[in-house]
C-alpha positions in Angstrom: 23.8 4.0 35.2 20.4 2.8 34.1 19.7 6.1 32.3 22.9 5.9 30.4 22.2 2.3 29.2 18.7 3.3 28.2 20.0 6.3 26.2 22.5 4.0 24.5 19.8 1.5 23.7 17.7 4.3 22.1 20.8 5.3 20.0 21.3 1.7 18.9 17.6 1.4 18.1 17.5 4.6 16.1 20.6 3.5 14.1 19.1 0.2 13.3 15.9 2.0 12.1 17.9 4.2 9.8 20.1 1.4 8.4 17.1 -0.9 8.0 15.2 1.8 6.1 18.2 2.3 3.8 18.4 -1.4 3.0 14.7 -1.5 2.2 15.5 0.6 -0.9 16.7 -2.5 -2.8 15.0 -5.9 -3.2 18.4 -7.6 -2.6 18.8 -6.1 0.9 15.1 -5.7 1.9 14.9 -8.8 4.0 18.0 -7.8 6.0 16.7 -4.3 6.3 13.4 -5.5 7.7 15.2 -7.7 10.3 17.5 -4.8 11.3 14.5 -2.5 11.9 12.7 -5.3 13.8 15.6 -5.8 16.1 15.8 -2.0 16.6 12.1 -1.9 17.6 12.7 -4.8 20.0 15.6 -2.9 21.6 13.6 0.3 21.8 10.5 -1.4 23.4 12.6 -3.3 26.0 14.5 -0.1 26.9 11.3 1.9 27.3 9.6 -0.7 29.5 12.7 -1.2 31.7 13.3 2.6 32.1 9.7 3.3 33.0 9.6 0.2 35.3 6.2 -0.6 33.8 6.5 -4.4 33.8 8.5 -7.0 35.8 10.7 -9.4 33.8 8.1 -12.1 33.7 5.4 -9.8 32.3 7.9 -8.3 29.8 8.9 -11.8 28.4 5.2 -12.9 28.4 4.2 -9.8 26.5 7.0 -10.1 23.9 6.2 -13.8 23.5 2.5 -13.2 22.9 3.2 -10.4 20.5 5.7 -12.6 18.6 3.3 -15.5 18.2 0.5 -13.1 16.9 3.0 -11.6 14.4 4.2 -15.0 13.1 0.7 -16.3 12.7 -0.4 -13.2 10.8 2.7 -13.2 8.6 2.3 -16.9 7.7 -1.5 -16.9 7.2 -2.0 -13.6 5.4 -1.8 -14.2 1.6 0.1 -11.6 -0.4 -3.2 -10.4 -1.9 -4.3 -9.3 1.6 -1.1 -7.5 2.4 -2.5 -4.0 1.7 -5.3 -4.7 4.2 -2.8 -5.9 6.8 -0.7 -2.8 6.4 -3.7 -0.6 6.7 -4.7 -2.5 9.9 -1.2 -2.1 11.3 -1.5 1.7 10.6 -4.8 1.8 12.6 -3.3 -0.1 15.5 -0.3 2.1 15.5 -2.4 5.3 15.6 -4.6 3.8 18.4 -1.5 2.9 20.5 0.0 6.4 20.1 -3.3 8.1 21.1 -3.9 5.8 24.1 -0.3 6.2 25.4 -0.3 10.0 25.0 -3.8 10.2 26.7 -2.6 7.9 29.5 0.4 10.0 30.2 -1.7 13.2 30.3 -4.1 11.5 32.8 -1.1 10.3 34.9 0.3 13.8 35.1 -3.1 15.3 35.8 -3.4 13.0 38.8 0.0 13.9 40.2 0.0 16.8 42.6 3.5 18.0 41.9 3.2 17.9 38.1 1.2 20.0 35.7 0.5 20.0 32.0 1.6 23.2 30.2 0.3 24.5 26.9 3.2 22.9 24.9 2.6 19.5 26.5 -1.1 19.8 25.9 -0.5 20.7 22.3 1.6 17.6 21.7 -0.8 15.3 23.6 -3.7 16.8 21.6 -1.9 16.3 18.3 -1.1 12.7 19.2 -4.7 11.9 20.1 -6.1 13.8 17.0 -3.8 12.1 14.5 -4.0 8.7 16.2 -7.8 8.8 16.3 -8.0 9.8 12.6 -5.6 7.1 11.7 -7.5 4.4 13.6 -10.9 4.8 12.1 -9.6 5.9 8.7 -7.3 2.8 8.4 -10.0 0.3 9.3 -12.4 2.0 6.9 -9.7 1.6 4.2 -9.5 -2.1 5.1 -13.2 -2.4 4.4 -12.9 -0.6 1.1 -9.9 -2.7 0.0 -11.9 -5.9 0.9 -15.0 -4.6 -0.9 -17.1 -4.9 2.2 -17.5 -1.1 2.4 -18.9 0.2 -0.9 -20.4 3.5 0.1 -18.6 6.7 -0.9 -20.5 9.1 1.2 -23.9 10.6 1.8 -25.6 13.9 1.0 -24.0 16.7 3.0 -20.8 14.7 3.7 -18.5 17.6 2.8 -20.4 20.0 5.0 -20.3 17.5 7.9 -16.6 17.1 7.4 -16.0 20.8 7.5 -18.1 21.2 10.6 -16.4 18.3 12.4 -13.0 19.8 11.4 -13.9 23.2 12.8 -15.1 21.6 16.0 -11.9 19.6 16.3 -9.8 22.7 15.9 -11.9 24.5 18.5 -11.7 21.6 21.0 -7.9 21.4 20.4 -7.6 25.1 21.1 -9.6 24.7 24.3 -7.4 21.8 25.5 -4.3 23.9 24.8 -5.7 26.9 26.7 -6.9 24.8 29.6 -4.8 21.7 29.8 -6.4 20.6 33.0 -9.8 20.3 31.3 -9.6 16.6 30.6 -13.1 16.4 29.2 -11.7 18.4 26.2 -9.3 15.5 25.6 -12.1 13.0 25.5 -14.1 15.2 23.2 -11.1 15.6 20.9 -10.7 11.8 20.8 -14.3 11.3 19.8 -14.2 14.0 17.1 -10.9 12.5 15.7 -12.6 9.1 15.4 -15.5 10.6 13.5 -13.2 12.7 11.3 -11.2 9.7 10.3 -14.3 8.1 8.9 -15.5 11.2 7.1 -12.1 11.8 5.5 -11.8 8.3 4.0 -15.4 7.6 3.2 -15.7 9.7 0.0 -12.4 8.3 -1.5 -12.8 5.8 -4.3 -11.4 2.3 -4.4 -8.8 3.1 -7.0 -7.2 5.7 -4.7 -7.1 3.4 -1.6 -3.3 2.6 -2.1 -2.6 6.3 -1.8 -4.7 6.6 1.3 -3.0 3.6 2.9 0.4 5.3 2.3 -0.9 8.6 3.7 -2.4 6.8 6.8 1.0 5.2 7.3 2.5 8.7 7.5 -0.2 9.7 10.0 0.7 6.7 12.2 4.3 7.8 12.2 3.5 11.4 13.0 1.2 10.2 15.9 4.1 8.1 17.2 6.5 11.0 17.0 4.2 13.2 18.9 3.8 10.6 21.6 7.5 10.3 21.8 7.7 14.0 22.7 5.1 13.4 25.3 7.1 10.6 26.9 10.5 12.1 26.2 11.3 8.9 24.3 14.0 9.6 21.7 13.6 6.3 19.9 9.9 6.8 19.5 10.5 10.3 18.1 13.0 9.1 15.6 11.1 6.0 14.5 7.9 8.0 14.2 9.6 10.7 12.2 11.1 8.1 9.9 7.7 6.4 9.3 6.0 9.8 8.8 8.6 11.1 6.3 8.8 7.8 4.4 5.0 7.6 4.3 4.7 11.1 2.9 7.4 10.5 0.3 5.6 7.3 -0.8 2.3 9.1 -1.0 3.9 11.7 -3.3 5.5 9.0 -5.5 2.1 7.2 -5.9 0.3 10.4 -6.7 2.8 11.2 -9.4 2.5 7.6 -10.8 -1.2 8.2 -11.0 -0.9 11.8 -12.2 -3.1 12.8 -9.3 -2.7 15.5 -6.8 -3.1 14.6 -3.1 -5.9 17.2 -2.8 -7.8 15.5 -5.7 -7.4 12.1 -4.0 -8.6 13.3 -0.6 -11.6 15.1 -2.2 -12.7 11.8 -3.8 -12.3 10.8 -7.4 -12.5 7.9 -9.8 -12.9 4.4 -8.7 -16.1 4.9 -6.8 -18.4 3.1 -9.3 -17.6 0.8 -12.2 -18.3 2.0 -15.6 -20.4 -0.2 -17.9 -18.5 -2.6 -20.0 -18.2 -1.7 -23.7 -15.7 -0.8 -26.3 -13.3 2.0 -26.2 -15.5 4.2 -24.2 -17.7 5.3 -27.1 -20.7 3.4 -25.8 -20.6 1.0 -28.8 -20.1 -2.7 -28.4 -16.8 -3.8 -30.0 -15.8 -7.4 -30.5 -12.6 -8.7 -29.0 -10.4 -11.4 -30.4 -9.9 -14.5 -28.3 -7.0 -16.9 -28.4 -6.0 -20.2 -27.0 -3.1 -21.5 -24.9 -1.5 -23.4 -27.8 -1.6 -20.3 -30.0 0.1 -18.3 -27.3 2.7 -21.0 -26.8 3.6 -21.0 -30.5 3.6 -17.2 -30.6 5.9 -16.7 -27.6 8.2 -19.6 -28.6 9.0 -17.9 -31.9 9.3 -14.4 -30.4 12.7 -12.7 -29.9 11.5 -10.7 -26.9 8.6 -11.2 -24.5 7.6 -8.8 -21.8 5.3 -9.9 -18.9 3.2 -7.1 -17.3 1.9 -8.4 -13.9 -1.1 -7.0 -12.1 -3.4 -7.7 -9.2 -5.1 -10.5 -11.0 -1.9 -12.4 -11.0 -1.6 -12.0 -7.3 -5.2 -13.2 -6.8 -4.6 -16.3 -8.9 -1.2 -16.9 -7.2 0.3 -17.5 -10.6 3.8 -16.2 -10.0 5.4 -19.6 -9.9 3.8 -20.7 -13.1 4.9 -17.4 -14.7 8.4 -18.0 -13.6 8.3 -21.5 -15.1 6.9 -20.0 -18.4 9.8 -17.5 -18.5 12.4 -20.2 -17.8 11.0 -22.4 -20.7 11.1 -19.4 -23.1 14.6 -18.4 -22.0 15.8 -22.0 -22.7 14.6 -21.4 -26.3 16.7 -18.2 -26.5 13.7 -15.8 -26.0 14.5 -12.7 -24.0 12.0 -12.4 -21.1 11.6 -9.4 -18.8 8.9 -8.0 -16.5 7.5 -4.5 -16.8 6.6 -3.1 -13.4 4.2 -0.1 -12.9 4.7 1.8 -9.7 1.0 1.3 -8.6 0.4 -2.2 -10.0 -1.5 -4.2 -7.4 -2.8 -2.6 -4.3 0.4 -1.1 -2.9 3.8 0.0 -4.0 6.2 -2.9 -4.6 3.3 -5.4 -4.6 4.4 -7.0 -7.9 8.1 -6.9 -7.0 7.5 -8.8 -3.8 5.1 -11.2 -5.6 7.7 -12.1 -8.2 10.5 -12.2 -5.7 8.6 -14.9 -3.9 8.9 -17.0 -7.1 12.6 -16.3 -7.3 12.4 -14.1 -10.4 15.8 -12.5 -10.9 15.8 -8.9 -9.8 17.5 -7.7 -13.0 14.5 -8.9 -15.0 12.2 -6.5 -13.3 12.2 -3.3 -15.3 10.4 -0.1 -14.2 7.8 1.6 -16.4 10.0 4.5 -17.4 12.8 2.2 -18.6 10.6 -0.3 -20.5 8.3 2.2 -22.3 11.0 3.5 -24.8 11.7 -0.2 -25.8 8.1 -1.3 -26.1 7.8 -0.9 -29.8 10.7 -3.4 -30.2 8.9 -6.1 -28.2 7.4 -9.0 -30.1 4.9 -10.2 -27.5 3.5 -8.7 -24.3 1.7 -10.9 -21.8 -0.6 -8.8 -19.7 -1.5 -11.0 -16.7 -4.1 -9.6 -14.4 -3.3 -5.9 -15.1 -5.9 -3.4 -16.3 -5.7 0.2 -15.5 -1.9 0.5 -15.7 -2.0 -0.5 -19.4 -5.0 1.4 -20.3 -4.2 3.6 -23.4 -7.2 5.8 -22.6 -5.0 7.4 -19.9 -2.7 8.6 -22.7 -5.0 9.2 -25.6 -8.5 10.0 -24.2 -8.9 13.4 -22.6 -12.4 12.4 -21.4 -11.1 9.4 -19.5 -11.1 9.7 -15.7 -7.5 8.5 -15.6 -6.3 10.7 -18.4 -2.7 11.8 -17.8 -1.9 8.8 -15.6 1.4 7.3 -16.7 0.9 3.8 -18.1 3.0 1.0 -19.6 2.6 1.4 -23.4 1.9 -2.2 -24.2 -0.2 -1.3 -27.2 3.0 -0.3 -29.0 4.2 -3.9 -29.0 3.7 -6.1 -32.0 1.3 -8.5 -30.3 -0.5 -8.2 -26.9 -2.0 -11.1 -25.1 -4.2 -10.2 -22.2 -4.9 -13.0 -19.6 -8.1 -12.1 -17.8 -11.0 -13.8 -16.2 -13.7 -11.7 -18.0 -14.3 -8.4 -19.6 -15.1 -6.7 -16.3 -13.5 -3.4 -15.6 -10.4 -2.9 -13.4 -10.0 -1.2 -10.1 -10.6 2.3 -11.5 -14.0 1.1 -12.7 -13.5 2.1 -16.4 -13.2 0.0 -19.6 -9.9 -0.5 -21.3 -9.7 0.2 -25.0 -6.6 -1.9 -25.2 -8.8 -5.1 -25.3 -10.3 -4.0 -28.6 -7.2 -3.1 -30.5 -6.2 -5.0 -33.6 -2.9 -6.3 -32.1 -4.6 -7.5 -28.9 -5.9 -11.0 -28.2 -7.7 -12.1 -25.0 -7.0 -15.4 -23.2 -9.9 -15.8 -20.8 -9.7 -17.8 -17.6 -8.0 -18.0 -14.2 -4.4 -16.7 -14.7 -2.8 -19.7 -12.9 -4.7 -22.3 -15.0 -4.2 -20.5 -18.3 -0.4 -20.0 -17.7 -0.2 -23.7 -16.7 -1.9 -24.5 -20.0 0.6 -22.4 -22.0 3.5 -24.1 -20.1 2.1 -27.5 -21.0 1.9 -26.5 -24.7 5.4 -25.1 -24.6 6.8 -28.4 -23.2 4.9 -30.3 -25.8 6.5 -28.1 -28.5 10.0 -28.6 -27.1 9.5 -32.3 -26.8 8.2 -32.6 -30.4 
């Protein structure tokens, strides 16, 4: 009876995972999808603990309550700008949990006289420990790089060390498979996996970190699926496979959006060091044209169409509500306002969509890069708020640029471009943007929230006049 109920619970959990993932495809249904997947995970966790008789009811409720409190606190206290770091940390914890559970199951079986570990079981346990260990250290190193607390991109001989550690890891995994009872091999494999995770992520530049986070998300799913095979837990196998597959698909999408191969990302690339500020990359100092909030207010109020291009700077300044107010004021004057969204704007896919959704920006106003680019020459004014690399025309025109070939939003084709930026510092990729020096571009320096507030104030004054 109990086994039948547990199997039914796993089926319900798997169905909720799949339906939740489907709903995450649209901003309109994303919240409902997230709740469905969370309920599915709750059902799966309870079914697993009950079937294995690991905890008594009091311990089960206490554990769920403690975890819920931690989750709520993290969700409420983590600003949207830190969400990529939080996702990376979750990946690390997921990998660690998978590795520890798989290793614990192997140790349990090894200590039971009537049970043995065969080569197939040893292979699955080894893969779970390997992938989980790599995900753990790789994810927390990614957190450090995203926060800027880890700036190193390697050391002499890093690639040779990585190759040697990789060969050693394969050798130890082979030893574990051939001699499953040799538990010291499992410990050695775990240690090598932790070191390998550091060596794999260390050489990767900051601009590629969003791709790495997506890839580590896939790793955490694969580790969970492997652990599901170890435990014979169908819900864990399905959820891990879903996470692994979606993470790999997301990694591919991001690589395409940056015109980068995954191999190129993993071998390290641009974004390691910032290039010196200057003009269009020629090494010559080129003046920029500055503007003021009142000039921008006048320019946008007389425009027929205004496009806002949000970037990470907007998220840092938490200016999304002020931008929404600005758009509402312009719309009241008959100005058509929309938002151009680049796939890798911010620090993770969907970062800008979530940010603007928080300010109740209508979903139909968010236009993807491929849809907005053919219309950009018909736009009167573009407001680039906190974006840099995703509007860099060097990616399109300069074959010597490190980001050459990366798809961008062609804001330079608009009649007027206003760039809201704190300073002339380079963006995440560490290279200068020739857009800032074009004849149709003006710079409005300052904190994005304060400058947009100033524009809003000038617009209100114009409307009241």
